[in-house]
N, C-alpha and C positions, 0 to 999 in steps of 0.2 A: 504493500500500500504506500509506503513512504517513497519508493522510487517513482511511482506514478505521480504523487502529489508534488514532489520536488521538480519533476520535469515540467508538469503542466504549469506550475507556479512561475517557472522561469521562461516560459515561452507562450506565444499566442498564435493561433492560426490566422494567417493573413488572407482572409476571404478565399479559402480553398474550395475548389470544386463547386462553385456557385453557378447557377443557371441564370443567364441574362433574361430579365423579364420584360424587355422593351418591346418585343414583338406584339403587334396588335394593340399598341397603346392608342387611345383616343386623344383628341385635342385636349379634352378636359383633363386626362391623366397627365399629359405633358405639363400642363399648368400646375399640377400638384407637385412636380419635382422641386424640391427645396434647394435653393442656392447655398453655396458654402458659407455665405455670410448671414444667412437667415437663421434665426434661432428657432428650434423646434420646441413647441410648447407641449408638455406632456402632462396628462392627468392620471391620477391613481384611482383605479376602480377597485375599491375594497382595501382599506388600510389594515391589512392582516399582519400576523407575526411573520409570515413568509416575506412580505414586502419589507417590513421594518428591519428584520434581521439579515436578509440576504439580497432580495431584489433591489431595494433602495440603495444600500451601500454599494452594490455592484454598479448601479446606474451612476452613482456619484463619482465613481472612479474614472468615468469617461465623459461626464457631461460637459466639462469645460473644453476639452479637446474637440469634442464633437459638436459643441455649441447647442446643447440641449438644456432644457430647464423644466423642472417640476413646478407646475403653477396651480394645480387644482387637486382636490380630493373629493371623491364621491363615496359615501358610505351611509348605509341606512341607519346605523346606530349613532346616536348623538355623541356618546363618549368616544367612539373610535374616530368620528369626524374631527372632533376637537383635538384628539391626540395626533391625528394625521397632520392637521394644520401646524401644530406646535413642532412636530418632528421635521416637517419640510422646511419650516422657517429656520429652525436651529441648524439645519444642514445646508441652508442656502443664504447665509448672511442676512437673515431676517427679511428675505424677499417677500413680496406680496403673494399670498396663497388664497385662492377662493375655495370655499367649502360648499358642497352640494349634497342635498338629502337623498338624491337618487340620480340615476344616469340620464333620465329624460331631461332633468334640469341642467345637468352637465353639458350634454350635447346641444341643447337649445341655446346655451350661452355662447356657442361658437368660440370658446376660449382655448380650445386645445386642438392640436394637429394629430396627436397620437395618445394612446393610453397603455398603461400596464395593468393587466387584469389579474388580480390575485384574490378572487372571491371563493365561495364554497365550490367544492368539486363539481356538483351538478349544474352550476351556473356558468361554467367557463365557456361552453359552446354558445349558449344563449347570449352571453355578454360579448362574445366575439361578433356575433351577428349584429348586435346593436352598434358596435364600434364601426364596422365597415359600412353599415347603412348610413351612419352619420358622416361618412367620408374620412374616418380616422384610421391610421395605421395602428397595429396592436401587437403587444407582447402578451401572449396568453398562456397562463400556467397550465400544467398538466394535472390530472388527466384532461384531455380535450373534451371528451363527452362520456356520459355514463348511460346513455340510451342511444339506440340506432336512430330514432326519430330526430333527436337533437344533433347527432353526428351528421346525418344526411343534410339537415337544414343548414348547418353551419358551413359544410363543404360547399353547398350550392351558393350560399350568399357570398362567401369569400371569393370563390372562383368567378362569380359574376361581377365582382368589384375589381378595382385596380389597386387595392390597398395591400400594404406589406404586413403580413401576419407571421410572426415567429412563435411557434409552439415551444413551451418550456422543456424540451427534451435536450438538455444541455450537453449530453454526450456527443451530439453531432457537431459540437464545436471544439472537441478535444483532439489535439494533434495525435495522441496515441490511438484514439479510436479511428481516426482517418488512416493511420498507418496499418491498423488491423484490417480495415476495409480493403485497402489496396492489396495487402498480402493474400487475403482470401480470394479476392477477385482475380489475382494473378494466376491462380491455379496451383501455386506451390504448396498450399495447405492440403489439397485434395478435397474430395467431397466431405462435407460436414456429416457426421454420423450421430452426434448428440451434443446438446448444450445444457450445462447445469448453471442455473441462476439461483443465488442464495441472498437473502436479506434478513438477518437476525439482529434483534436488539433485546435489551432487558430494561424496559422503561415503563413502569406502571403509569407514569404520567404522560406517556406519548398520546397526543391528540386530546388530552384532558385540559380543561381550563376552569377548574373549580372556583378560583377567586373571581374570574370574570363572570362566570355563570351567576354568582351571588349578586353581582352588580347590575346585571342585565334585566331591564324591565320592559314589558311589551309597549308601554306608553312612550318609550324613548326610541323606538325603532318602527319598522313597517313590516310586520309579519307577512302580510298578504303579498307584498312585493318580493319579499325574500323567497317565498314558496315558488314563485314564478309559475311554471307549468306542472309542478308536483301536486298530488292530491291534497286537498285542504285537510288540516288537522289542527287541534287546539295548540295555542302558544306553548312552546317548550324551549326554554333558554339553552338547554343542553343540545338540542338539535340545531339551534342557531349557532352555537359556538363550538360544540364538540361534534359537528356534523360528520366527521370521518368515522365515527363509531356507529352511525345509523344509516341504514338503507330506507328510502331511496335518495338520500342526500349524498351518499358516497358508497362506493363498493369496498372501501377500506384498503386492504393490502394490494389487491389487483390494480386499482386506480392510482394509489399513491406510490407504490414501489415497483410492482411488476412492470408497469407500462414503460418505465425508464429502461429496464433491461431488455424487455421484449422488443423494444424499438430497434435495438442494435441488430437483432436477428433479421428484422425486415430490411434494414439498411444494407447489411452485408450480403443478403441473398436475393434482394428484389422480390421476395415473397410478400404478399400484402396482408395475409392473415393465416392462422392455423387451419388445417383441414378439420380438426376436432379437438375438444378439450374435455378432460374429466378432472374433478377436484374432490378433495376430502379435507376435513379439518373440523375445528370447533372453537368454542370459548372454554379453554381449559384452565386458565390462570386468573385473568382479571374479570371477576364476576361483579361488575360495577353497573350493570344495566345496559351495557352495550349490545348491539345486534350483530355487528360485523366481527368475524372471527379474530382470535389472537394467535392462531396457529393454522397453517394451511400448507397443502401440497397440491399443485396443479400440474398435470401432464398433458403436453401438447403433441399433436402429430402435424408436422409440417412437410410440405412437398407439393408438386404439381397436382392440381385437381384431377387431371386426366391421366395420371400415371401413378397409381398407388404402389407400384413396386419401388419407386424412388422417393426418397425423403429422409427425414431424421426426426428424432425425438427431442423435445425441450422439457426440462423439469424445473419448475420454480418452487422453492420451499422458503417459508418465512415463519418466524415465531417472534413474539414480543416479550417472552419471559425468560430467555436465556440467550446470551449474545455469542456463544461459542460458534465459530465459523464466520461471524461477521457478515460482510458483504462480498460476494465474488461472482464472477462471470467467466466460465471456462468453456471453450469450444473444443470439441474432440474430432479427430479424424483417425483413420486407420494408421497414420504415421506418427501421431503424437497429439499435442495439445497447444492451443493458443489461450494463454491465461491473462485476462485483463486485470487481475490483482497484482501480478508481478510485471506485467507488460513484456512477457517472454513467450517466444515460440520455442518448444522443446520436443525432443523425441519421446518424452515420457509416455509410457503406455503403448508405444508404437509396436508394429509387428517385428519381433526379434528373429534372428537368423534361425534358431533352432525350431521355433514354431512354424516358420515359413517353410523350412526344408522338409518337415514332416508331411507337408501337403504339396510338395513340388513347386513351391512359390519362392520368390525372392523376398528378402526382408524389406521392410518399408519404414524407414526412420527419418523424421524431419531433422534438418540441421538446426543447431541452436541459433536463435535469432533474437535480437533486442528491438522491440517495437519503438522504444524511446530513440534509439539511434536512427531508425528509419524515419521517425517523425521529425527528427532534427534536420533531415534532408529536405523537408518541405520548407517553403518560404515562411519564416516565423519572425516575429518581432519581440524584442525583450519586453517583458511585462512585469516589472518589479512591483507594480502597484495593483496586481490582480487580487490581493487580499486572501482571506481564508477560504474562499470558494472560487477558485480560478476557473473552473468549468462554466459556472453561471456567469462570471464576469466576462469571459470570452464570448459567451452566447449573447449576453446583453450588448456587447460591443458590436457583434456581427449584425444584430438587429438595427442598431443605430446607423451603422454604415449603409445598410440596405435601404433604410428609410430615405437616405439621401440619393443613393445610386439607382434605386428602384429595381435592383436585382433581387432575385429570390433568395431568402435567407437560408441558413443551414438546415433549419427544421420548418419547412413550409407546412401548409395546412394538411397536405397529404400524409405527412408523418404522423400528425395527430389523429387523423381519420383512421389510419391503419392500426396504431397502437390502441385506439379505442375499441376497434373490432375485437382484438385479442382480449382486452380487459372485460368487455361486455360478455363475450363468450365464456370467460372464466366465471364471471358473476352469475351467469345463467346456470352453469354447472354447480356452483356453490348453492344457489337458491333452490334448485330443483333436485339435486342429487343424481342428475342424469347427464349423459354425454351431450355436449353442445356442438353444433356444427354451424356452417355459414352458407347461406344461399346467395351466391354471387349475382344471380339474375335479379333477385328481389332486394339485394343488399340488406338482408335480415339475418339475425341470429336465430337459429332454430333449435328447439328441444322437443324430442318426441314427435317430430313432424309438425309442430306448431311454432308460431312466432313467439319469441320470448319478450314479454312486456312487463311493465311495472306490476 
């Protein structure tokens, strides 16, 4: 882990492998291109812990050089609105900051050119739609969507616009991940046979906000607006602030953690979604009223839909009550492994001479290779100011640069659409106890021959 952090902290991807998005621009979209001397006004949609602790500081690292400025906060809760204004002023030399009680008021004010969306999981896709329909570019946190209806609607709205939308899948801005992508695509790794994804923590307070829950009163917020298109239920401050523990406001582990890691599978292979998913788990440790599991294993089958003989398996395991194993992503082939924890390609587990000879085959062992060294060969810039979360910092910088250039960012809407399919399929398997599949014609997640819905 340390080698990865050290390398990423010392370097930044300089707009690698970006797709030029100028083709098909309308006259209106050309007018939207912001000059180098024009300040980009940015609003915060949801003053969350994620924004305060990570997204905001990462934005601040680049705002001066990129000539961006945070000028507004939209949050339904009066307390968070006030905290957001105070935080933005404190970090912008007491600059003027406007506060809005909802997004309709924010966009009606015409005070922002772009927004950073860090609201509840189920709101991301819907808030992305609002942003692009208001003519704003957007950095949208993951998971992108928690239902296929929201997923399809957001993809359609964003593709119909000329706005720059970066989904918060920050691995796509990591030089080491770009190096892994190139290595696999080069054919040197051989066919992927299995991928193991792990995300373990031991944090009883993860996604809990008891002190805030005690302060949150329905009269100080807008519960109906918060629910958006979810079924109405009575006010519950836990579901307002601890939404990651409750469906249908969040899928929990799949949407929060798995979608980060499964996104690299899609990126490295050009596969858009699993062929099927099964899952098992439960609430084994933290019996605090939550609905989403604290322990789970999901098993995916990936490969061409028309060739069931070819493909590979992906296993995602996660627990919140014992951190042994931490976080890891390991790709396996017959010749060895590609380990994103160590950033090494090695012959570990590859076909040895003795085993191969017994079957009249040649041994198959990958050469030792350092992804960090390969990443260094890419055009990179020194980034001593990338802070404690260099991946997110690089991802934020990539978005800012693309807002100006109008190029597609490292994680365009398609990346969010595809990781959401995998996450929704997993949630479907979790909720029903059955195998989930995907109907590509209908763009629907299926369980037992029926569409999976709320």
